[in-house]
C-alpha positions as CSV (number, residue, x, y, z in Angstrom):
1,X,0.0,0.0,0.0
2,X,1.4,3.4,-1.1
3,X,0.8,6.2,1.3
4,X,1.9,9.9,1.0
5,X,1.2,12.7,3.5
6,X,1.6,16.3,2.4
7,X,1.9,18.5,5.5
8,X,1.3,22.3,5.9
9,X,0.6,23.2,2.3
10,X,-1.3,26.2,1.1
11,X,-4.1,24.3,-0.7
12,X,-5.6,26.0,-3.8
13,X,-8.8,24.4,-4.8
14,X,-12.4,25.3,-5.8
15,X,-12.0,29.0,-5.4
16,X,-10.3,29.0,-2.0
17,X,-6.8,28.9,-0.6
18,X,-6.3,27.4,2.9
19,X,-3.6,25.8,4.9
20,X,-3.9,22.0,5.4
21,X,-2.7,18.5,5.0
22,X,-3.6,15.9,2.4
23,X,-3.2,12.1,2.8
24,X,-3.0,9.9,-0.3
25,X,-3.6,6.1,0.0
26,X,-3.2,3.7,-3.0
27,X,-3.5,6.4,-5.6
28,X,-6.5,8.2,-4.2
29,X,-6.9,11.2,-1.9
30,X,-7.9,9.7,1.4
31,X,-8.2,12.7,3.7
32,X,-8.0,16.5,3.6
33,X,-7.8,18.3,6.9
34,X,-6.3,21.2,8.9
35,X,-3.9,18.7,10.5
36,X,-3.4,14.9,9.9
37,X,-1.2,12.9,12.3
38,X,1.6,11.1,10.4
39,X,1.6,7.3,10.8
40,X,3.5,5.2,8.2
41,X,3.2,7.5,5.2
42,X,5.9,9.1,3.2
43,X,5.8,12.6,4.5
44,X,6.3,15.6,2.2
45,X,6.8,18.8,4.2
46,X,5.1,21.6,2.2
47,X,5.5,24.6,4.5
48,X,5.6,27.8,2.4
49,X,4.5,26.0,-0.7
50,X,1.2,25.9,-2.6
51,X,-0.6,22.6,-3.4
52,X,-2.6,22.6,-6.6
53,X,-4.5,19.9,-8.5
54,X,-2.3,18.6,-11.4
55,X,-2.9,20.5,-14.6
56,X,-4.9,18.8,-17.4
57,X,-3.5,20.0,-20.7
58,X,-6.2,19.4,-23.4
59,X,-3.9,20.0,-26.4
60,X,-0.4,18.6,-26.9
61,X,1.5,17.1,-29.8
62,X,3.9,14.4,-28.6
63,X,4.9,13.3,-32.1
64,X,4.7,9.5,-31.6
65,X,4.5,7.5,-33.9
66,X,6.5,8.6,-36.9
67,X,8.0,12.0,-35.9
68,X,10.1,10.8,-33.0
69,X,13.2,12.8,-34.0
70,X,11.2,15.8,-32.5
71,X,9.7,14.2,-29.4
72,X,8.0,11.0,-28.1
73,X,5.4,10.2,-25.5
74,X,8.0,9.2,-22.9
75,X,10.2,12.3,-23.1
76,X,7.3,14.8,-23.4
77,X,5.3,13.2,-20.6
78,X,8.4,13.6,-18.4
79,X,8.6,17.3,-19.4
80,X,4.9,17.6,-18.6
81,X,5.2,16.1,-15.2
82,X,8.2,18.3,-14.3
83,X,6.0,21.3,-15.1
84,X,3.1,20.2,-13.0
85,X,1.0,18.8,-15.8
86,X,-0.3,15.4,-14.6
87,X,-2.7,14.6,-17.5
88,X,-2.6,15.3,-21.2
89,X,-4.8,14.9,-24.3
90,X,-2.7,14.3,-27.4
91,X,-3.5,15.2,-31.0
92,X,-3.8,12.9,-34.0
93,X,-1.5,14.6,-36.6
94,X,1.3,12.0,-36.1
95,X,2.7,9.8,-38.9
96,X,0.6,7.9,-39.8
97,X,-2.2,10.1,-38.6
98,X,-4.5,8.7,-35.9
99,X,-7.6,8.4,-38.0
100,X,-8.5,4.7,-37.3
101,X,-9.4,2.9,-34.1
102,X,-6.5,0.6,-34.7
103,X,-3.9,3.5,-34.8
104,X,-5.6,5.1,-31.8
105,X,-5.2,2.0,-29.7
106,X,-1.6,1.7,-30.8
107,X,-0.9,5.1,-29.2
108,X,-2.7,4.1,-26.0
109,X,-0.5,1.0,-25.9
110,X,2.7,3.1,-26.2
111,X,1.5,5.4,-23.5
112,X,0.7,2.6,-21.1
113,X,4.3,1.4,-21.4
114,X,6.1,4.8,-21.4
115,X,4.0,7.8,-20.2
116,X,4.8,9.2,-16.8
117,X,1.6,11.3,-16.9
118,X,-2.0,10.3,-17.3
119,X,-3.1,10.3,-20.9
120,X,-5.8,10.3,-23.5
121,X,-5.7,10.6,-27.3
122,X,-8.0,12.3,-29.8
123,X,-9.2,10.4,-32.9
124,X,-8.6,12.6,-36.0
125,X,-11.3,13.4,-38.5
126,X,-10.5,13.4,-42.2
127,X,-12.6,13.9,-45.3
128,X,-13.2,10.2,-45.6
129,X,-13.2,8.5,-42.2
130,X,-16.5,9.5,-40.6
131,X,-17.6,5.9,-40.0
132,X,-14.4,5.1,-38.2
133,X,-14.5,8.3,-36.0
134,X,-18.0,7.4,-34.8
135,X,-16.8,4.0,-33.6
136,X,-14.6,5.7,-30.9
137,X,-15.9,5.1,-27.3
138,X,-16.8,8.4,-25.6
139,X,-16.0,6.8,-22.2
140,X,-12.3,6.3,-22.9
141,X,-11.4,8.7,-25.8
142,X,-11.2,12.4,-25.0
143,X,-12.6,13.7,-28.3
144,X,-12.5,14.2,-32.0
145,X,-10.0,16.6,-33.5
146,X,-10.9,18.5,-36.7
147,X,-8.5,20.7,-38.6
148,X,-10.6,23.4,-40.2
149,X,-7.4,25.0,-41.2
150,X,-4.0,23.9,-42.5
151,X,-2.6,20.6,-41.3
152,X,-0.2,17.9,-42.2
153,X,-1.1,14.8,-44.2
154,X,-4.8,14.0,-44.9
155,X,-6.2,15.9,-42.0
156,X,-7.5,19.1,-43.4
157,X,-11.3,18.7,-43.4
158,X,-12.8,21.0,-46.0
159,X,-15.6,18.9,-47.4
160,X,-18.9,20.6,-46.4
161,X,-20.9,17.4,-46.5
162,X,-18.3,15.6,-44.3
163,X,-18.3,18.4,-41.8
164,X,-22.1,18.5,-41.6
165,X,-22.3,14.8,-41.0
166,X,-19.6,14.9,-38.4
167,X,-21.2,17.8,-36.4
168,X,-24.6,16.1,-36.7
169,X,-23.6,12.6,-35.5
170,X,-20.6,13.1,-33.1
171,X,-21.2,11.7,-29.6
172,X,-18.3,13.5,-28.0
173,X,-16.5,16.8,-28.0
174,X,-15.3,18.1,-31.4
175,X,-12.1,20.1,-30.9
176,X,-11.3,22.3,-33.8
177,X,-8.3,24.2,-35.1
178,X,-9.9,27.2,-36.9
179,X,-8.0,29.1,-39.5
180,X,-9.4,29.9,-43.0
181,X,-7.1,28.1,-45.4
182,X,-8.0,30.0,-48.7
183,X,-7.5,33.4,-46.9
184,X,-4.1,32.3,-45.7
185,X,-3.1,31.0,-49.1
186,X,-4.1,34.3,-50.7
187,X,-2.1,36.3,-48.1
188,X,0.9,34.1,-48.6
189,X,1.0,34.6,-52.3
190,X,0.9,38.3,-51.8
191,X,3.9,38.2,-49.4
192,X,5.8,35.9,-51.8
193,X,5.3,38.5,-54.5
194,X,6.6,41.2,-52.2
195,X,9.6,39.3,-50.6
196,X,10.2,36.3,-52.8
197,X,11.5,33.3,-50.8
198,X,12.8,35.5,-48.0
199,X,9.7,36.5,-46.1
200,X,10.5,38.2,-42.7
201,X,9.3,36.1,-39.8
202,X,7.3,39.1,-38.4
203,X,4.9,38.8,-41.4
204,X,3.6,35.5,-39.9
205,X,0.6,37.1,-38.1
206,X,-0.3,39.0,-41.2
207,X,-0.2,35.9,-43.4
208,X,-2.1,33.8,-40.8
209,X,-4.2,36.7,-40.1
210,X,-6.8,37.6,-37.4
211,X,-9.4,37.7,-40.1
212,X,-8.6,34.1,-41.1
213,X,-9.0,33.0,-37.5
214,X,-12.3,34.9,-37.0
215,X,-13.7,33.6,-40.3
216,X,-13.0,30.0,-39.5
217,X,-14.2,30.1,-35.9
218,X,-17.4,31.8,-37.0
219,X,-18.1,29.0,-39.5
220,X,-17.4,26.3,-37.0
221,X,-19.7,27.8,-34.4
222,X,-22.5,28.3,-37.0
223,X,-22.1,24.6,-37.9
224,X,-22.2,23.5,-34.3
225,X,-25.3,25.6,-33.6
226,X,-27.0,24.2,-36.6
227,X,-26.5,20.6,-35.6
228,X,-26.4,21.0,-31.8
229,X,-22.9,19.7,-31.6
230,X,-20.5,20.0,-28.7
231,X,-17.7,22.2,-30.1
232,X,-14.4,23.2,-28.4
233,X,-12.3,25.8,-30.3
234,X,-8.6,25.5,-29.6
235,X,-5.9,28.1,-29.2
236,X,-7.8,31.4,-29.5
237,X,-5.3,33.9,-30.8
238,X,-7.3,37.1,-31.3
239,X,-9.3,39.4,-29.1
240,X,-12.0,39.8,-31.7
241,X,-12.9,36.1,-31.5
242,X,-14.0,36.6,-27.9
243,X,-17.3,38.1,-29.1
244,X,-18.2,34.6,-30.4
245,X,-18.4,33.1,-27.0
246,X,-20.7,33.3,-24.0
247,X,-20.0,33.8,-20.3
248,X,-23.6,34.1,-19.0
249,X,-24.1,30.3,-18.4
250,X,-22.1,27.8,-16.4
251,X,-19.5,25.8,-18.2
252,X,-21.3,22.5,-17.7
253,X,-24.2,24.0,-19.7
254,X,-22.1,25.4,-22.6
255,X,-22.2,23.6,-26.0
256,X,-19.5,25.9,-27.4
257,X,-16.3,26.5,-25.5
258,X,-12.9,28.0,-26.1
259,X,-9.3,27.4,-25.1
260,X,-6.4,29.9,-24.6
261,X,-2.7,28.8,-24.8
262,X,0.0,30.3,-22.7
263,X,2.2,31.5,-25.6
264,X,-0.6,33.7,-27.1
265,X,-0.8,35.6,-23.8
266,X,3.0,35.7,-23.2
267,X,4.5,36.6,-26.5
268,X,3.5,39.3,-29.1
269,X,4.4,40.3,-32.6
270,X,7.1,42.5,-31.1
271,X,9.0,39.4,-30.2
272,X,9.5,38.0,-33.7
273,X,12.6,40.1,-34.4
274,X,14.4,38.5,-31.4
275,X,12.8,35.0,-31.3
276,X,12.1,34.4,-35.0
277,X,10.9,30.9,-35.9
278,X,11.1,29.9,-32.2
279,X,7.7,31.7,-31.7
280,X,6.3,30.7,-35.0
281,X,3.0,28.9,-34.2
282,X,-0.3,28.3,-36.0
283,X,-2.4,30.2,-35.2
284,X,0.2,33.0,-35.1
285,X,1.2,35.0,-32.0
286,X,-0.4,38.4,-32.8
287,X,-0.5,41.8,-31.1
288,X,-0.1,42.8,-27.5
289,X,-3.7,43.9,-27.6
290,X,-4.7,40.4,-28.7
291,X,-2.7,38.8,-25.9
292,X,-4.3,41.1,-23.3
293,X,-7.7,40.5,-24.8
294,X,-7.2,36.7,-24.5
295,X,-6.2,37.0,-20.9
296,X,-9.2,39.2,-20.2
297,X,-11.3,36.4,-21.9
298,X,-9.8,34.0,-19.4
299,X,-10.7,36.2,-16.5
300,X,-14.3,37.0,-17.6
301,X,-15.0,33.3,-18.5
302,X,-15.5,33.7,-22.3
303,X,-12.5,31.4,-22.5
304,X,-12.9,28.3,-20.5
305,X,-9.5,26.5,-20.3
306,X,-5.8,27.2,-20.5
307,X,-3.5,24.8,-22.3
308,X,-0.3,24.7,-24.3
309,X,-0.5,23.3,-27.9
310,X,2.9,21.9,-27.0
311,X,4.3,21.0,-30.5
312,X,8.1,20.5,-30.7
313,X,10.3,20.6,-33.7
314,X,14.1,20.0,-34.0
315,X,16.5,22.9,-33.7
316,X,17.6,22.2,-37.3
317,X,14.0,22.6,-38.5
318,X,13.5,25.8,-36.6
319,X,16.7,27.3,-38.0
320,X,15.2,27.5,-41.5
321,X,13.8,30.6,-43.1
322,X,10.2,31.5,-42.9
323,X,8.8,29.3,-45.7
324,X,10.6,26.2,-44.5
325,X,10.6,26.6,-40.7
326,X,7.7,24.6,-39.3
327,X,5.1,26.1,-36.8
328,X,5.0,24.9,-33.2
329,X,7.2,24.8,-30.1
330,X,7.7,23.0,-26.8
331,X,5.7,24.5,-23.9
332,X,4.4,21.8,-21.5
333,X,7.3,22.1,-19.0
334,X,6.8,25.8,-18.4
335,X,3.0,26.5,-18.7
336,X,2.4,26.6,-15.0
337,X,5.5,28.8,-14.4
338,X,4.1,31.2,-17.1
339,X,0.8,31.4,-15.2
340,X,2.6,31.9,-11.9
341,X,4.5,34.8,-13.4
342,X,1.2,36.3,-14.5
343,X,0.0,35.8,-10.9
344,X,3.1,37.6,-9.5
345,X,2.4,40.4,-11.9
346,X,-1.1,40.8,-10.5
347,X,-2.8,39.6,-13.7
348,X,-4.6,36.5,-12.4
349,X,-5.3,34.9,-9.1
350,X,-4.1,31.4,-8.1
351,X,-7.7,30.3,-7.7
352,X,-8.5,31.4,-11.3
353,X,-5.4,29.6,-12.6
354,X,-6.5,26.4,-10.9
355,X,-10.1,26.9,-12.3
356,X,-8.9,27.2,-15.9
357,X,-6.0,24.7,-16.0
358,X,-7.3,22.0,-13.6
359,X,-11.1,22.2,-12.8
360,X,-12.5,23.3,-16.1
361,X,-10.7,20.8,-18.4
362,X,-12.2,18.1,-16.1
363,X,-15.7,19.6,-16.4
364,X,-15.5,20.3,-20.1
365,X,-14.3,16.8,-21.0
366,X,-16.2,15.0,-18.2
367,X,-12.9,13.5,-16.9
368,X,-13.7,11.0,-14.1
369,X,-12.4,11.9,-10.6
370,X,-9.6,14.2,-11.6
371,X,-9.0,18.0,-11.7
372,X,-9.8,18.7,-8.1
373,X,-8.3,18.1,-4.6
374,X,-11.2,16.0,-3.2
375,X,-11.4,13.0,-1.0
376,X,-12.1,9.9,-3.2
377,X,-10.5,11.5,-6.3
378,X,-7.3,10.4,-7.9
379,X,-4.3,12.1,-6.4
380,X,-3.0,14.3,-9.2
381,X,-1.2,17.0,-7.3
382,X,1.6,19.6,-7.8
383,X,3.6,21.5,-5.2
384,X,4.8,25.0,-6.3
385,X,7.3,27.2,-4.5
386,X,6.3,30.7,-5.4
387,X,9.6,32.1,-4.0
388,X,12.1,29.9,-5.8
389,X,13.1,31.5,-9.1
390,X,14.3,29.3,-11.9
391,X,16.2,30.4,-15.0
392,X,15.4,28.5,-18.1
393,X,18.5,27.1,-19.9
394,X,19.4,24.0,-21.9
395,X,20.7,22.2,-18.9
396,X,17.3,22.1,-17.2
397,X,15.1,21.3,-20.2
398,X,13.3,18.0,-20.4
399,X,12.1,18.2,-24.0
400,X,13.7,15.9,-26.5
401,X,14.1,18.8,-28.9
402,X,16.4,20.5,-26.5
403,X,15.3,24.1,-26.8
404,X,12.6,26.4,-25.4
405,X,11.2,29.8,-26.4
406,X,11.7,30.8,-22.8
407,X,15.4,30.2,-22.7
408,X,17.1,33.0,-20.8
409,X,14.0,33.9,-18.8
410,X,13.9,33.5,-15.1
411,X,10.6,32.4,-13.8
412,X,9.5,33.6,-10.4
413,X,8.5,30.1,-9.2
414,X,9.5,26.4,-9.3
415,X,7.6,23.1,-9.4
416,X,9.1,21.0,-6.6
417,X,6.9,17.8,-6.5
418,X,4.4,16.2,-8.9
419,X,2.2,13.3,-7.9
420,X,0.5,11.4,-10.7
421,X,-2.4,9.0,-9.8
422,X,-0.9,8.8,-6.3
423,X,2.7,8.1,-7.4
424,X,5.4,10.7,-6.6
425,X,6.6,11.0,-10.2
426,X,8.8,14.1,-9.8
427,X,10.7,15.5,-6.9
428,X,13.1,18.4,-7.0
429,X,14.6,17.6,-10.4
430,X,14.5,13.8,-10.0
431,X,12.0,11.5,-11.8
432,X,10.6,8.4,-10.2
433,X,9.5,6.3,-13.2
434,X,8.7,2.9,-11.7
435,X,5.0,3.6,-12.0
436,X,3.4,5.0,-15.2
437,X,0.4,7.2,-15.6
438,X,-3.1,6.0,-16.2
439,X,-5.6,6.2,-19.1
440,X,-8.1,8.9,-18.5
441,X,-11.8,7.9,-18.4
442,X,-14.8,10.0,-19.1
443,X,-18.3,10.0,-17.5
444,X,-20.3,10.3,-20.7
């Protein structure tokens, strides 16, 4: 029997912060109280630290199978755990893409053997696999991913009839990447005419424009409303898109929800000159006003969850010029530290961080017994020292790709301990990998 006792933590949970102890027995939170007498448990002294539920990241790309020169489930789950992310939902644009039940279960099998974090995987929609998508079991698959914008391989869904049938028949969340591909293609041609093959990196948010995002998001929402589908729009990158979402009803009653990613709130178009391709993402990082608007959307509940869109590429790939450098970057190790910096700057409360990164993903996806510090729930927990600065450099990165857009920045806080399904998986820079994470299940 595995027992852990966390003593004297500042517990942040369900809108409150209070000092207390938490006892974990066989993977589950057994007791929460002001004081719990130690018996035969492994004791973690948490005086001066904050105890949060483990983060649930609803959008990551761990690149396995087929793209493992960039990352794999083992390496990126370790990076996640070292950053306080205890559960992830991973995207289907691997090689081959995850567009069949067989390929989906192959990924679950890899994760069962290698993932230090808890895991789930989206099945991907394409123009010709609707029947296969509808076979996915809503109780043990997080959702359906639809690229209504550029993607790799056969994953751009642009057939109107296919989209209509998907939105009409889906029995689980449809998570959508929304950018208007024809608008982007037109913009790109215009910039090629102007610059040839040497387009400046700072043109990225003009090519993958705010208008392209708004157009595609609007179409997706109209489709969802027409068919009564459950739609989750990923990585909102513009302030204007916020007008498309509601904040006058509880999350559990919303049919259309939105996600913000940390990089769209942290970086702006002013950073392209220094960071170049290392902050090239799709959708693009846009203006400071967009970033501030997205954060405001988090605060006023038009945006429901915070995630990363963690999507690593190799240094060699990212060293190319604009047209050849791929979009995406590693984020999952530092997302909680980003949010803690925002907290230190007075931009967001600890309670709101926990609501958006822990509680709300659990509500939105109907995750069973996770996302909260509650007796009887799985013990997914993270201890944060708000007064232990950490500078990001290559020596302390856990990503396989070996780089970070935050290199050189000193975060104001550090993650000291991460408990995954009751197992102490990470402790002051050391991983304990004898026990792996568990497959997420959903009460649908």
